[in-house]
C-alpha positions in Angstrom: -155.7 1.5 69.8 -153.9 -0.5 67.3 -153.2 1.0 63.9 -153.5 -1.3 60.8 -150.6 -1.1 58.5 -151.3 0.0 55.0 -150.5 -2.6 52.2 -148.0 -0.2 50.7 -146.1 0.1 54.1 -146.1 -3.6 54.5 -144.6 -4.0 51.0 -141.9 -1.4 51.8 -140.9 -3.1 54.9 -140.7 -6.4 53.0 -138.5 -4.9 50.4 -136.2 -3.4 53.0 -136.0 -6.7 54.8 -135.3 -8.6 51.6 -132.5 -6.3 50.6 -131.0 -6.4 54.1 -131.2 -10.2 54.0 -129.6 -10.4 50.6 -126.8 -8.0 51.8 -126.0 -10.0 54.9 -126.1 -13.3 52.9 -123.8 -11.7 50.3 -121.3 -10.8 53.0 -121.4 -14.2 54.6 -120.8 -15.9 51.4 -117.9 -13.7 50.4 -116.0 -13.9 53.7 -116.7 -17.5 54.4 -115.0 -18.5 51.2 -111.3 -19.4 51.4 -108.8 -17.0 49.6 -108.3 -19.6 47.0 -112.0 -20.3 46.4 -112.7 -18.0 43.7 -116.2 -19.4 42.9 -117.2 -18.8 46.6 -116.2 -15.2 46.4 -118.0 -14.7 43.0 -121.1 -16.2 44.5 -120.9 -13.6 47.3 -120.6 -10.8 44.7 -123.5 -12.2 42.6 -125.7 -12.3 45.6 -124.6 -8.7 46.4 -126.0 -7.6 43.0 -129.4 -8.6 44.1 -129.7 -5.7 46.7 -130.1 -2.9 44.1 -132.2 -5.2 41.9 -134.6 -5.8 44.8 -134.8 -2.0 45.6 -135.2 -1.0 42.0 -138.0 -3.5 41.5 -139.7 -2.1 44.6 -139.2 1.5 43.3 -140.8 0.4 40.0 -143.8 -1.1 41.5 -144.5 1.7 44.0 -143.9 4.4 41.4 -146.2 2.6 38.9 -149.0 2.6 41.5 -148.7 6.3 42.2 -149.0 7.3 38.5 -152.2 5.3 37.8 
């Protein structure tokens, strides 16, 4: 018997995967830059800021659905 995943569960999994991918991409950008490449390091930090933004957006969407 196969269980169908609920749309909310699929959304949560997608959010976690997007946040994890952003985190890994941020780490790779930051550490692949040379020590003198300030712009490369800043790009890694910028992408790292996406992680809490993605998770906060997901919390907002999921929390909004439960209230209505």
